[in-house]
PyMOL Python script that loads the backbone (N, CA, C, O; Angstrom):
from pymol import cmd

cmd.read_pdbstr("""\
ATOM      1  N   ILE A   1      95.205   0.606  52.544  1.00  0.00           N
ATOM      2  CA  ILE A   1      94.580  -0.564  52.763  1.00  0.00           C
ATOM      3  C   ILE A   1      92.716  -0.761  52.534  1.00  0.00           C
ATOM      4  O   ILE A   1      91.812  -0.271  53.211  1.00  0.00           O
ATOM      5  N   ASP A   2      92.646  -1.568  51.449  1.00  0.00           N
ATOM      6  CA  ASP A   2      90.965  -1.496  51.382  1.00  0.00           C
ATOM      7  C   ASP A   2      90.091  -2.321  52.460  1.00  0.00           C
ATOM      8  O   ASP A   2      89.719  -3.453  52.154  1.00  0.00           O
ATOM      9  N   LEU A   3      89.750  -1.764  53.741  1.00  0.00           N
ATOM     10  CA  LEU A   3      89.185  -3.022  54.494  1.00  0.00           C
ATOM     11  C   LEU A   3      88.360  -3.988  54.032  1.00  0.00           C
ATOM     12  O   LEU A   3      88.223  -5.169  54.352  1.00  0.00           O
ATOM     13  N   ASP A   4      87.582  -2.971  52.845  1.00  0.00           N
ATOM     14  CA  ASP A   4      86.477  -4.584  52.938  1.00  0.00           C
ATOM     15  C   ASP A   4      87.072  -5.382  51.542  1.00  0.00           C
ATOM     16  O   ASP A   4      86.275  -5.822  50.714  1.00  0.00           O
ATOM     17  N   VAL A   5      88.222  -5.492  51.405  1.00  0.00           N
ATOM     18  CA  VAL A   5      88.955  -6.456  50.919  1.00  0.00           C
ATOM     19  C   VAL A   5      89.055  -7.381  51.706  1.00  0.00           C
ATOM     20  O   VAL A   5      88.481  -8.470  51.692  1.00  0.00           O
ATOM     21  N   LEU A   6      90.362  -6.650  52.965  1.00  0.00           N
ATOM     22  CA  LEU A   6      90.867  -7.143  53.846  1.00  0.00           C
ATOM     23  C   LEU A   6      89.628  -8.209  54.685  1.00  0.00           C
ATOM     24  O   LEU A   6      89.766  -9.392  54.999  1.00  0.00           O
ATOM     25  N   ALA A   7      88.303  -7.218  54.913  1.00  0.00           N
ATOM     26  CA  ALA A   7      87.689  -8.079  55.691  1.00  0.00           C
ATOM     27  C   ALA A   7      86.899  -9.120  54.526  1.00  0.00           C
ATOM     28  O   ALA A   7      86.023  -9.743  55.125  1.00  0.00           O
ATOM     29  N   THR A   8      86.926  -9.368  53.555  1.00  0.00           N
ATOM     30  CA  THR A   8      86.374 -10.570  52.518  1.00  0.00           C
ATOM     31  C   THR A   8      87.413 -11.761  52.838  1.00  0.00           C
ATOM     32  O   THR A   8      87.248 -12.972  52.980  1.00  0.00           O
ATOM     33  N   LEU A   9      88.443 -11.008  52.888  1.00  0.00           N
ATOM     34  CA  LEU A   9      89.773 -12.269  53.020  1.00  0.00           C
ATOM     35  C   LEU A   9      89.596 -13.046  54.557  1.00  0.00           C
ATOM     36  O   LEU A   9      89.495 -14.256  54.762  1.00  0.00           O
ATOM     37  N   VAL A  10      89.596 -12.252  55.263  1.00  0.00           N
ATOM     38  CA  VAL A  10      90.103 -12.763  56.502  1.00  0.00           C
ATOM     39  C   VAL A  10      88.261 -12.360  57.376  1.00  0.00           C
ATOM     40  O   VAL A  10      88.344 -11.343  58.066  1.00  0.00           O
ATOM     41  N   PRO A  11      87.099 -12.880  57.382  1.00  0.00           N
ATOM     42  CA  PRO A  11      85.888 -12.611  57.738  1.00  0.00           C
ATOM     43  C   PRO A  11      85.886 -12.676  59.054  1.00  0.00           C
ATOM     44  O   PRO A  11      85.307 -11.871  59.783  1.00  0.00           O
ATOM     45  N   GLU A  12      86.598 -13.737  59.459  1.00  0.00           N
ATOM     46  CA  GLU A  12      86.305 -13.839  60.866  1.00  0.00           C
ATOM     47  C   GLU A  12      86.579 -13.059  61.830  1.00  0.00           C
ATOM     48  O   GLU A  12      86.080 -13.012  62.955  1.00  0.00           O
ATOM     49  N   ALA A  13      87.931 -12.030  61.049  1.00  0.00           N
ATOM     50  CA  ALA A  13      88.320 -10.500  62.117  1.00  0.00           C
ATOM     51  C   ALA A  13      87.689  -9.724  62.217  1.00  0.00           C
ATOM     52  O   ALA A  13      86.887  -9.725  61.283  1.00  0.00           O
ATOM     53  N   SER A  14      87.574  -9.122  62.728  1.00  0.00           N
ATOM     54  CA  SER A  14      86.907  -7.350  63.074  1.00  0.00           C
ATOM     55  C   SER A  14      88.107  -6.278  63.065  1.00  0.00           C
ATOM     56  O   SER A  14      88.921  -5.993  63.943  1.00  0.00           O
ATOM     57  N   ILE A  15      87.897  -5.701  61.535  1.00  0.00           N
ATOM     58  CA  ILE A  15      89.289  -5.189  60.269  1.00  0.00           C
ATOM     59  C   ILE A  15      89.283  -3.666  61.781  1.00  0.00           C
ATOM     60  O   ILE A  15      90.249  -2.957  62.065  1.00  0.00           O
ATOM     61  N   THR A  16      88.310  -3.634  62.232  1.00  0.00           N
ATOM     62  CA  THR A  16      88.135  -2.096  62.501  1.00  0.00           C
ATOM     63  C   THR A  16      88.444  -2.317  64.089  1.00  0.00           C
ATOM     64  O   THR A  16      88.451  -1.240  64.684  1.00  0.00           O
ATOM     65  N   THR A  17      88.621  -3.095  64.663  1.00  0.00           N
ATOM     66  CA  THR A  17      88.803  -2.904  66.352  1.00  0.00           C
ATOM     67  C   THR A  17      89.402  -3.849  66.462  1.00  0.00           C
ATOM     68  O   THR A  17      88.546  -4.734  66.478  1.00  0.00           O
ATOM     69  N   GLN A  18      90.440  -4.339  66.563  1.00  0.00           N
ATOM     70  CA  GLN A  18      91.466  -5.466  66.683  1.00  0.00           C
ATOM     71  C   GLN A  18      92.512  -4.902  68.628  1.00  0.00           C
ATOM     72  O   GLN A  18      92.879  -3.830  69.110  1.00  0.00           O
ATOM     73  N   SER A  19      92.556  -6.019  68.973  1.00  0.00           N
ATOM     74  CA  SER A  19      93.152  -5.710  70.094  1.00  0.00           C
ATOM     75  C   SER A  19      94.907  -6.427  69.568  1.00  0.00           C
ATOM     76  O   SER A  19      95.013  -6.900  68.436  1.00  0.00           O
ATOM     77  N   PRO A  20      95.712  -6.416  70.198  1.00  0.00           N
ATOM     78  CA  PRO A  20      97.252  -6.358  69.673  1.00  0.00           C
ATOM     79  C   PRO A  20      97.236  -8.409  69.188  1.00  0.00           C
ATOM     80  O   PRO A  20      97.786  -9.033  68.280  1.00  0.00           O
ATOM     81  N   ASP A  21      96.454  -8.773  70.171  1.00  0.00           N
ATOM     82  CA  ASP A  21      96.211 -10.296  69.445  1.00  0.00           C
ATOM     83  C   ASP A  21      95.858 -11.020  68.414  1.00  0.00           C
ATOM     84  O   ASP A  21      96.182 -12.065  67.850  1.00  0.00           O
ATOM     85  N   GLY A  22      94.706  -9.721  68.283  1.00  0.00           N
ATOM     86  CA  GLY A  22      94.096 -10.116  66.954  1.00  0.00           C
ATOM     87  C   GLY A  22      94.700  -9.518  65.566  1.00  0.00           C
ATOM     88  O   GLY A  22      94.533  -9.793  64.378  1.00  0.00           O
ATOM     89  N   ILE A  23      95.578  -8.452  66.368  1.00  0.00           N
ATOM     90  CA  ILE A  23      96.522  -7.856  64.712  1.00  0.00           C
ATOM     91  C   ILE A  23      97.547  -8.828  64.803  1.00  0.00           C
ATOM     92  O   ILE A  23      98.100  -9.095  63.736  1.00  0.00           O
ATOM     93  N   VAL A  24      98.084  -9.651  66.209  1.00  0.00           N
ATOM     94  CA  VAL A  24      98.773 -10.426  65.081  1.00  0.00           C
ATOM     95  C   VAL A  24      98.313 -11.918  64.458  1.00  0.00           C
ATOM     96  O   VAL A  24      98.943 -12.524  63.591  1.00  0.00           O
ATOM     97  N   ASP A  25      97.318 -12.280  64.969  1.00  0.00           N
ATOM     98  CA  ASP A  25      96.634 -13.198  64.322  1.00  0.00           C
ATOM     99  C   ASP A  25      96.188 -12.790  62.854  1.00  0.00           C
ATOM    100  O   ASP A  25      96.231 -13.561  61.895  1.00  0.00           O
ATOM    101  N   LEU A  26      95.641 -11.131  62.801  1.00  0.00           N
ATOM    102  CA  LEU A  26      95.196 -11.175  61.096  1.00  0.00           C
ATOM    103  C   LEU A  26      96.304 -11.111  60.160  1.00  0.00           C
ATOM    104  O   LEU A  26      96.135 -11.210  58.945  1.00  0.00           O
ATOM    105  N   TYR A  27      98.133 -10.847  61.048  1.00  0.00           N
ATOM    106  CA  TYR A  27      99.251 -10.983  60.302  1.00  0.00           C
ATOM    107  C   TYR A  27      99.572 -12.300  60.085  1.00  0.00           C
ATOM    108  O   TYR A  27     100.517 -12.421  59.305  1.00  0.00           O
ATOM    109  N   ARG A  28      99.059 -13.456  60.552  1.00  0.00           N
ATOM    110  CA  ARG A  28      99.706 -14.713  60.565  1.00  0.00           C
ATOM    111  C   ARG A  28      98.708 -14.923  59.300  1.00  0.00           C
ATOM    112  O   ARG A  28      98.990 -15.339  58.176  1.00  0.00           O
ATOM    113  N   ARG A  29      97.712 -14.594  59.719  1.00  0.00           N
ATOM    114  CA  ARG A  29      96.551 -15.036  58.173  1.00  0.00           C
ATOM    115  C   ARG A  29      96.979 -14.575  57.031  1.00  0.00           C
ATOM    116  O   ARG A  29      96.881 -15.262  56.014  1.00  0.00           O
ATOM    117  N   LEU A  30      97.417 -13.575  57.023  1.00  0.00           N
ATOM    118  CA  LEU A  30      97.348 -12.536  55.641  1.00  0.00           C
ATOM    119  C   LEU A  30      99.082 -13.399  55.424  1.00  0.00           C
ATOM    120  O   LEU A  30      99.328 -13.865  54.311  1.00  0.00           O
ATOM    121  N   VAL A  31      99.846 -13.492  56.238  1.00  0.00           N
ATOM    122  CA  VAL A  31     101.063 -14.736  55.569  1.00  0.00           C
ATOM    123  C   VAL A  31     101.068 -15.918  54.990  1.00  0.00           C
ATOM    124  O   VAL A  31     101.600 -16.488  54.037  1.00  0.00           O
ATOM    125  N   ASP A  32     100.054 -16.193  56.146  1.00  0.00           N
ATOM    126  CA  ASP A  32      99.549 -17.760  55.289  1.00  0.00           C
ATOM    127  C   ASP A  32      98.695 -17.574  53.911  1.00  0.00           C
ATOM    128  O   ASP A  32      99.075 -18.005  52.822  1.00  0.00           O
ATOM    129  N   LEU A  33      97.581 -16.922  54.114  1.00  0.00           N
ATOM    130  CA  LEU A  33      97.612 -16.159  52.150  1.00  0.00           C
ATOM    131  C   LEU A  33      98.452 -16.439  51.115  1.00  0.00           C
ATOM    132  O   LEU A  33      98.430 -17.340  50.277  1.00  0.00           O
ATOM    133  N   ALA A  34      99.427 -15.242  51.364  1.00  0.00           N
ATOM    134  CA  ALA A  34     100.526 -15.050  51.170  1.00  0.00           C
ATOM    135  C   ALA A  34     101.390 -16.248  49.981  1.00  0.00           C
ATOM    136  O   ALA A  34     101.558 -16.308  48.763  1.00  0.00           O
ATOM    137  N   SER A  35     101.867 -17.290  51.505  1.00  0.00           N
ATOM    138  CA  SER A  35     102.362 -18.139  51.325  1.00  0.00           C
ATOM    139  C   SER A  35     101.787 -19.356  50.167  1.00  0.00           C
ATOM    140  O   SER A  35     102.373 -20.073  49.356  1.00  0.00           O
ATOM    141  N   LYS A  36     100.216 -19.160  50.584  1.00  0.00           N
ATOM    142  CA  LYS A  36      99.659 -20.045  49.392  1.00  0.00           C
ATOM    143  C   LYS A  36      99.833 -19.546  48.418  1.00  0.00           C
ATOM    144  O   LYS A  36     100.685 -19.878  47.594  1.00  0.00           O
ATOM    145  N   LEU A  37      99.089 -18.688  48.330  1.00  0.00           N
ATOM    146  CA  LEU A  37      99.285 -17.767  46.519  1.00  0.00           C
ATOM    147  C   LEU A  37     100.633 -17.718  46.106  1.00  0.00           C
ATOM    148  O   LEU A  37     100.828 -17.515  44.908  1.00  0.00           O
ATOM    149  N   ASP A  38     101.530 -17.851  46.800  1.00  0.00           N
ATOM    150  CA  ASP A  38     103.130 -17.831  46.086  1.00  0.00           C
ATOM    151  C   ASP A  38     103.073 -19.284  45.567  1.00  0.00           C
ATOM    152  O   ASP A  38     103.353 -19.689  44.439  1.00  0.00           O
ATOM    153  N   THR A  39     102.659 -19.956  46.615  1.00  0.00           N
ATOM    154  CA  THR A  39     102.449 -21.659  45.829  1.00  0.00           C
ATOM    155  C   THR A  39     101.348 -21.952  44.815  1.00  0.00           C
ATOM    156  O   THR A  39     101.464 -22.787  43.919  1.00  0.00           O
ATOM    157  N   ALA A  40     100.511 -21.367  44.981  1.00  0.00           N
ATOM    158  CA  ALA A  40      99.342 -21.645  43.917  1.00  0.00           C
ATOM    159  C   ALA A  40     100.250 -21.116  42.272  1.00  0.00           C
ATOM    160  O   ALA A  40     100.172 -21.839  41.279  1.00  0.00           O
ATOM    161  N   VAL A  41     101.025 -19.836  42.258  1.00  0.00           N
ATOM    162  CA  VAL A  41     101.244 -18.946  41.634  1.00  0.00           C
ATOM    163  C   VAL A  41     102.274 -20.133  41.071  1.00  0.00           C
ATOM    164  O   VAL A  41     102.360 -20.330  39.859  1.00  0.00           O
ATOM    165  N   ARG A  42     102.991 -20.851  41.958  1.00  0.00           N
ATOM    166  CA  ARG A  42     104.665 -21.553  41.398  1.00  0.00           C
ATOM    167  C   ARG A  42     103.982 -22.802  41.034  1.00  0.00           C
ATOM    168  O   ARG A  42     104.658 -23.326  40.149  1.00  0.00           O
ATOM    169  N   GLU A  43     103.216 -23.337  41.238  1.00  0.00           N
ATOM    170  CA  GLU A  43     102.480 -24.988  40.959  1.00  0.00           C
ATOM    171  C   GLU A  43     102.188 -24.233  39.285  1.00  0.00           C
ATOM    172  O   GLU A  43     102.762 -24.593  38.257  1.00  0.00           O
ATOM    173  N   ARG A  44     101.102 -23.075  39.396  1.00  0.00           N
ATOM    174  CA  ARG A  44     100.607 -22.389  37.719  1.00  0.00           C
ATOM    175  C   ARG A  44     101.745 -22.508  36.442  1.00  0.00           C
ATOM    176  O   ARG A  44     101.651 -22.850  35.263  1.00  0.00           O
ATOM    177  N   ASP A  45     102.725 -22.102  37.199  1.00  0.00           N
ATOM    178  CA  ASP A  45     103.639 -21.796  36.159  1.00  0.00           C
ATOM    179  C   ASP A  45     104.678 -23.242  35.820  1.00  0.00           C
ATOM    180  O   ASP A  45     105.171 -23.589  34.746  1.00  0.00           O
ATOM    181  N   GLU A  46     104.768 -23.865  37.135  1.00  0.00           N
ATOM    182  CA  GLU A  46     105.300 -25.366  36.825  1.00  0.00           C
ATOM    183  C   GLU A  46     103.894 -26.130  35.376  1.00  0.00           C
ATOM    184  O   GLU A  46     104.269 -26.680  34.341  1.00  0.00           O
ATOM    185  N   ASP A  47     102.716 -25.967  35.676  1.00  0.00           N
ATOM    186  CA  ASP A  47     102.239 -26.396  34.972  1.00  0.00           C
ATOM    187  C   ASP A  47     102.114 -26.233  33.327  1.00  0.00           C
ATOM    188  O   ASP A  47     102.000 -26.993  32.365  1.00  0.00           O
ATOM    189  N   ARG A  48     102.205 -24.729  33.570  1.00  0.00           N
ATOM    190  CA  ARG A  48     102.251 -24.529  32.685  1.00  0.00           C
ATOM    191  C   ARG A  48     103.607 -24.512  31.385  1.00  0.00           C
ATOM    192  O   ARG A  48     103.566 -24.104  30.225  1.00  0.00           O
ATOM    193  N   ALA A  49     104.995 -25.279  32.358  1.00  0.00           N
ATOM    194  CA  ALA A  49     105.930 -25.359  31.817  1.00  0.00           C
ATOM    195  C   ALA A  49     105.748 -26.719  30.994  1.00  0.00           C
ATOM    196  O   ALA A  49     105.799 -26.930  29.782  1.00  0.00           O
ATOM    197  N   ASP A  50     105.574 -27.358  31.814  1.00  0.00           N
ATOM    198  CA  ASP A  50     104.636 -28.979  31.443  1.00  0.00           C
ATOM    199  C   ASP A  50     103.946 -28.884  30.171  1.00  0.00           C
ATOM    200  O   ASP A  50     103.893 -29.512  29.113  1.00  0.00           O
ATOM    201  N   THR A  51     103.445 -27.863  30.691  1.00  0.00           N
ATOM    202  CA  THR A  51     102.340 -28.024  29.066  1.00  0.00           C
ATOM    203  C   THR A  51     102.772 -27.510  27.849  1.00  0.00           C
ATOM    204  O   THR A  51     102.103 -27.879  26.884  1.00  0.00           O
ATOM    205  N   GLU A  52     103.782 -26.699  27.604  1.00  0.00           N
ATOM    206  CA  GLU A  52     105.024 -26.415  26.903  1.00  0.00           C
ATOM    207  C   GLU A  52     105.491 -27.010  26.754  1.00  0.00           C
ATOM    208  O   GLU A  52     105.575 -27.045  25.526  1.00  0.00           O
ATOM    209  N   ARG A  53     106.399 -28.224  27.402  1.00  0.00           N
ATOM    210  CA  ARG A  53     107.491 -29.132  27.217  1.00  0.00           C
ATOM    211  C   ARG A  53     106.587 -30.299  26.409  1.00  0.00           C
ATOM    212  O   ARG A  53     106.913 -30.741  25.307  1.00  0.00           O
ATOM    213  N   MET A  54     105.268 -30.759  27.236  1.00  0.00           N
ATOM    214  CA  MET A  54     104.335 -31.721  26.201  1.00  0.00           C
ATOM    215  C   MET A  54     103.816 -31.156  25.129  1.00  0.00           C
ATOM    216  O   MET A  54     103.015 -31.922  24.593  1.00  0.00           O
ATOM    217  N   GLU A  55     103.940 -30.005  24.509  1.00  0.00           N
ATOM    218  CA  GLU A  55     103.453 -29.632  23.429  1.00  0.00           C
ATOM    219  C   GLU A  55     104.534 -29.461  22.568  1.00  0.00           C
ATOM    220  O   GLU A  55     104.196 -29.804  21.435  1.00  0.00           O
ATOM    221  N   ILE A  56     105.742 -29.060  22.619  1.00  0.00           N
ATOM    222  CA  ILE A  56     106.919 -28.865  21.680  1.00  0.00           C
ATOM    223  C   ILE A  56     107.096 -30.549  22.116  1.00  0.00           C
ATOM    224  O   ILE A  56     106.316 -31.222  21.442  1.00  0.00           O
ATOM    225  N   GLU A  57     107.686 -31.146  22.795  1.00  0.00           N
ATOM    226  CA  GLU A  57     107.643 -32.673  22.425  1.00  0.00           C
ATOM    227  C   GLU A  57     106.339 -33.169  21.383  1.00  0.00           C
ATOM    228  O   GLU A  57     106.675 -33.960  20.502  1.00  0.00           O
ATOM    229  N   LEU A  58     105.124 -32.829  21.415  1.00  0.00           N
ATOM    230  CA  LEU A  58     104.080 -32.744  20.557  1.00  0.00           C
ATOM    231  C   LEU A  58     104.338 -33.232  19.213  1.00  0.00           C
ATOM    232  O   LEU A  58     104.134 -34.208  18.491  1.00  0.00           O
ATOM    233  N   ASP A  59     105.069 -31.695  19.225  1.00  0.00           N
ATOM    234  CA  ASP A  59     104.902 -31.477  17.726  1.00  0.00           C
ATOM    235  C   ASP A  59     106.359 -31.930  17.051  1.00  0.00           C
ATOM    236  O   ASP A  59     106.668 -32.151  15.880  1.00  0.00           O
ATOM    237  N   GLN A  60     107.275 -31.982  18.547  1.00  0.00           N
ATOM    238  CA  GLN A  60     108.593 -32.843  17.330  1.00  0.00           C
ATOM    239  C   GLN A  60     107.622 -34.654  16.895  1.00  0.00           C
ATOM    240  O   GLN A  60     107.375 -34.839  15.704  1.00  0.00           O
ATOM    241  N   VAL A  61     107.348 -35.364  17.546  1.00  0.00           N
ATOM    242  CA  VAL A  61     106.800 -36.155  17.272  1.00  0.00           C
ATOM    243  C   VAL A  61     105.753 -36.510  15.928  1.00  0.00           C
ATOM    244  O   VAL A  61     105.507 -37.573  15.359  1.00  0.00           O
ATOM    245  N   VAL A  62     105.242 -35.033  15.696  1.00  0.00           N
ATOM    246  CA  VAL A  62     104.149 -35.012  14.287  1.00  0.00           C
ATOM    247  C   VAL A  62     105.615 -34.835  13.502  1.00  0.00           C
ATOM    248  O   VAL A  62     106.070 -35.775  12.851  1.00  0.00           O
ATOM    249  N   GLN A  63     106.206 -33.766  13.594  1.00  0.00           N
ATOM    250  CA  GLN A  63     107.281 -33.748  12.549  1.00  0.00           C
ATOM    251  C   GLN A  63     108.187 -34.701  12.236  1.00  0.00           C
ATOM    252  O   GLN A  63     108.769 -34.642  11.153  1.00  0.00           O
ATOM    253  N   ASP A  64     108.448 -35.760  13.175  1.00  0.00           N
ATOM    254  CA  ASP A  64     109.296 -36.820  12.931  1.00  0.00           C
ATOM    255  C   ASP A  64     108.125 -38.033  12.065  1.00  0.00           C
ATOM    256  O   ASP A  64     108.513 -38.861  11.241  1.00  0.00           O
ATOM    257  N   LYS A  65     106.834 -37.874  12.461  1.00  0.00           N
ATOM    258  CA  LYS A  65     106.432 -38.700  11.642  1.00  0.00           C
ATOM    259  C   LYS A  65     105.951 -38.123  10.330  1.00  0.00           C
ATOM    260  O   LYS A  65     105.455 -38.989   9.610  1.00  0.00           O
ATOM    261  N   GLU A  66     105.955 -37.108   9.899  1.00  0.00           N
ATOM    262  CA  GLU A  66     105.838 -36.492   8.683  1.00  0.00           C
ATOM    263  C   GLU A  66     107.159 -37.188   8.177  1.00  0.00           C
ATOM    264  O   GLU A  66     107.108 -37.925   7.193  1.00  0.00           O
ATOM    265  N   ALA A  67     108.392 -36.947   8.875  1.00  0.00           N
ATOM    266  CA  ALA A  67     109.110 -36.902   7.935  1.00  0.00           C
ATOM    267  C   ALA A  67     109.721 -38.719   7.515  1.00  0.00           C
ATOM    268  O   ALA A  67     110.367 -39.207   6.588  1.00  0.00           O
ATOM    269  N   LEU A  68     109.077 -39.258   8.785  1.00  0.00           N
ATOM    270  CA  LEU A  68     108.933 -41.159   7.940  1.00  0.00           C
ATOM    271  C   LEU A  68     108.177 -41.053   7.309  1.00  0.00           C
ATOM    272  O   LEU A  68     108.244 -42.179   6.817  1.00  0.00           O
ATOM    273  N   ALA A  69     107.521 -40.679   6.901  1.00  0.00           N
ATOM    274  CA  ALA A  69     106.265 -40.797   6.291  1.00  0.00           C
ATOM    275  C   ALA A  69     106.274 -40.583   4.719  1.00  0.00           C
ATOM    276  O   ALA A  69     105.858 -41.426   3.924  1.00  0.00           O
ATOM    277  N   LYS A  70     106.888 -39.145   4.312  1.00  0.00           N
ATOM    278  CA  LYS A  70     108.048 -38.821   2.938  1.00  0.00           C
ATOM    279  C   LYS A  70     108.813 -39.696   3.103  1.00  0.00           C
ATOM    280  O   LYS A  70     109.001 -40.224   2.007  1.00  0.00           O
ATOM    281  N   GLU A  71     109.720 -40.452   4.310  1.00  0.00           N
ATOM    282  CA  GLU A  71     110.597 -41.500   3.783  1.00  0.00           C
ATOM    283  C   GLU A  71     110.250 -42.700   3.240  1.00  0.00           C
ATOM    284  O   GLU A  71     110.914 -43.509   2.593  1.00  0.00           O
ATOM    285  N   LEU A  72     109.116 -42.698   3.596  1.00  0.00           N
ATOM    286  CA  LEU A  72     108.982 -44.462   3.281  1.00  0.00           C
ATOM    287  C   LEU A  72     107.738 -44.299   1.661  1.00  0.00           C
ATOM    288  O   LEU A  72     107.450 -45.191   0.863  1.00  0.00           O
ATOM    289  N   GLU A  73     107.264 -42.840   1.677  1.00  0.00           N
ATOM    290  CA  GLU A  73     106.523 -42.738   0.738  1.00  0.00           C
ATOM    291  C   GLU A  73     107.269 -42.919  -0.740  1.00  0.00           C
ATOM    292  O   GLU A  73     106.813 -43.410  -1.773  1.00  0.00           O
ATOM    293  N   GLY A  74     108.793 -42.251  -0.427  1.00  0.00           N
ATOM    294  CA  GLY A  74     110.258 -42.004  -1.310  1.00  0.00           C
ATOM    295  C   GLY A  74     110.575 -43.616  -1.552  1.00  0.00           C
ATOM    296  O   GLY A  74     110.276 -44.212  -2.587  1.00  0.00           O
ATOM    297  N   SER A  75     111.326 -44.291  -0.249  1.00  0.00           N
ATOM    298  CA  SER A  75     111.336 -45.479  -0.536  1.00  0.00           C
ATOM    299  C   SER A  75     110.171 -46.674  -1.324  1.00  0.00           C
ATOM    300  O   SER A  75     110.408 -47.764  -1.844  1.00  0.00           O
ATOM    301  N   SER A  76     108.902 -45.944  -1.145  1.00  0.00           N
ATOM    302  CA  SER A  76     107.995 -46.859  -2.010  1.00  0.00           C
ATOM    303  C   SER A  76     107.866 -46.660  -3.588  1.00  0.00           C
ATOM    304  O   SER A  76     107.694 -47.506  -4.465  1.00  0.00           O
ATOM    305  N   GLU A  77     108.012 -45.189  -3.677  1.00  0.00           N
ATOM    306  CA  GLU A  77     107.882 -45.236  -5.401  1.00  0.00           C
ATOM    307  C   GLU A  77     109.834 -45.414  -5.813  1.00  0.00           C
ATOM    308  O   GLU A  77     110.204 -45.536  -6.980  1.00  0.00           O
ATOM    309  N   ASN A  78     110.490 -45.399  -5.035  1.00  0.00           N
ATOM    310  CA  ASN A  78     111.916 -46.633  -5.565  1.00  0.00           C
ATOM    311  C   ASN A  78     111.562 -47.404  -6.203  1.00  0.00           C
ATOM    312  O   ASN A  78     111.478 -47.552  -7.422  1.00  0.00           O
ATOM    313  N   LEU A  79     111.084 -48.528  -4.517  1.00  0.00           N
ATOM    314  CA  LEU A  79     110.592 -49.812  -5.301  1.00  0.00           C
ATOM    315  C   LEU A  79     109.753 -50.219  -6.346  1.00  0.00           C
ATOM    316  O   LEU A  79     109.879 -51.331  -6.859  1.00  0.00           O
ATOM    317  N   GLN A  80     108.816 -49.322  -6.742  1.00  0.00           N
ATOM    318  CA  GLN A  80     107.932 -49.477  -7.518  1.00  0.00           C
ATOM    319  C   GLN A  80     108.547 -49.308  -9.001  1.00  0.00           C
ATOM    320  O   GLN A  80     108.249 -49.912 -10.031  1.00  0.00           O
ATOM    321  N   ALA A  81     109.215 -48.596  -8.846  1.00  0.00           N
ATOM    322  CA  ALA A  81     110.655 -48.040 -10.093  1.00  0.00           C
ATOM    323  C   ALA A  81     111.347 -49.108 -10.369  1.00  0.00           C
ATOM    324  O   ALA A  81     111.605 -49.442 -11.525  1.00  0.00           O
ATOM    325  N   GLU A  82     111.762 -49.828  -9.211  1.00  0.00           N
ATOM    326  CA  GLU A  82     112.352 -50.687  -9.486  1.00  0.00           C
ATOM    327  C   GLU A  82     112.326 -52.216  -9.568  1.00  0.00           C
ATOM    328  O   GLU A  82     113.209 -53.053  -9.759  1.00  0.00           O
ATOM    329  N   LEU A  83     110.657 -52.308  -9.300  1.00  0.00           N
ATOM    330  CA  LEU A  83     109.471 -53.137  -9.934  1.00  0.00           C
ATOM    331  C   LEU A  83     109.568 -53.403 -10.724  1.00  0.00           C
ATOM    332  O   LEU A  83     109.939 -54.524 -11.074  1.00  0.00           O
ATOM    333  N   LYS A  84     109.226 -52.328 -11.522  1.00  0.00           N
ATOM    334  CA  LYS A  84     108.652 -52.087 -13.005  1.00  0.00           C
ATOM    335  C   LYS A  84     109.831 -52.109 -14.467  1.00  0.00           C
ATOM    336  O   LYS A  84     109.605 -52.382 -15.645  1.00  0.00           O
ATOM    337  N   GLN A  85     111.220 -51.664 -13.710  1.00  0.00           N
ATOM    338  CA  GLN A  85     112.321 -52.005 -14.409  1.00  0.00           C
ATOM    339  C   GLN A  85     112.401 -53.225 -14.040  1.00  0.00           C
ATOM    340  O   GLN A  85     112.618 -53.669 -15.167  1.00  0.00           O
ATOM    341  N   VAL A  86     112.407 -54.661 -13.011  1.00  0.00           N
ATOM    342  CA  VAL A  86     112.959 -55.631 -12.600  1.00  0.00           C
ATOM    343  C   VAL A  86     111.613 -56.386 -14.434  1.00  0.00           C
ATOM    344  O   VAL A  86     112.058 -56.981 -15.416  1.00  0.00           O
ATOM    345  N   LYS A  87     110.403 -56.083 -14.235  1.00  0.00           N
ATOM    346  CA  LYS A  87     109.654 -56.944 -15.071  1.00  0.00           C
ATOM    347  C   LYS A  87     109.712 -56.551 -16.511  1.00  0.00           C
ATOM    348  O   LYS A  87     109.172 -57.245 -17.372  1.00  0.00           O
ATOM    349  N   GLN A  88     110.403 -55.374 -16.806  1.00  0.00           N
ATOM    350  CA  GLN A  88     110.814 -54.962 -18.062  1.00  0.00           C
ATOM    351  C   GLN A  88     111.595 -55.771 -18.356  1.00  0.00           C
ATOM    352  O   GLN A  88     111.300 -56.380 -19.384  1.00  0.00           O
ATOM    353  N   GLU A  89     112.814 -56.154 -17.719  1.00  0.00           N
ATOM    354  CA  GLU A  89     113.588 -57.299 -17.754  1.00  0.00           C
ATOM    355  C   GLU A  89     113.356 -58.443 -18.432  1.00  0.00           C
ATOM    356  O   GLU A  89     113.716 -58.863 -19.532  1.00  0.00           O
ATOM    357  N   ARG A  90     112.519 -58.968 -17.345  1.00  0.00           N
ATOM    358  CA  ARG A  90     111.885 -60.272 -17.669  1.00  0.00           C
ATOM    359  C   ARG A  90     111.035 -59.954 -18.735  1.00  0.00           C
ATOM    360  O   ARG A  90     111.668 -60.014 -19.789  1.00  0.00           O
ATOM    361  N   ASP A  91     109.896 -59.649 -18.895  1.00  0.00           N
ATOM    362  CA  ASP A  91     109.975 -59.692 -20.353  1.00  0.00           C
ATOM    363  C   ASP A  91     110.131 -59.438 -21.348  1.00  0.00           C
ATOM    364  O   ASP A  91     109.370 -59.500 -22.313  1.00  0.00           O
ATOM    365  N   GLU A  92     111.889 -58.876 -21.190  1.00  0.00           N
ATOM    366  CA  GLU A  92     112.730 -58.928 -22.365  1.00  0.00           C
ATOM    367  C   GLU A  92     113.251 -59.977 -23.112  1.00  0.00           C
ATOM    368  O   GLU A  92     113.547 -60.202 -24.285  1.00  0.00           O
ATOM    369  N   LEU A  93     113.266 -60.707 -21.730  1.00  0.00           N
ATOM    370  CA  LEU A  93     113.861 -62.456 -21.706  1.00  0.00           C
ATOM    371  C   LEU A  93     113.238 -63.325 -21.927  1.00  0.00           C
ATOM    372  O   LEU A  93     113.721 -64.457 -21.887  1.00  0.00           O
TER     373      LEU A  93
END
""", "prot")
cmd.dss("prot")
cmd.show_as("cartoon", "prot")
cmd.util.cbc("prot")
cmd.orient("prot")
């Protein structure tokens, strides 16, 4: 065990000279820190998963928009061709 690191984590405790109650308090503090670390890691992982899900959804929206734009462009070209043909037929009449 690195006593310097432990002293940094629990500055209020004397690491080298401990009474039985002090050791129990130190153990409780370490368990509390471990629990907080686990919670922080879990929340970080959940946030990463949420971010990844949002990126996937955003990519899907962009792909849908691009597909719709191409579809509308194709429809516009078809309508322009149809309009041109109708105008030619009108001019022939």
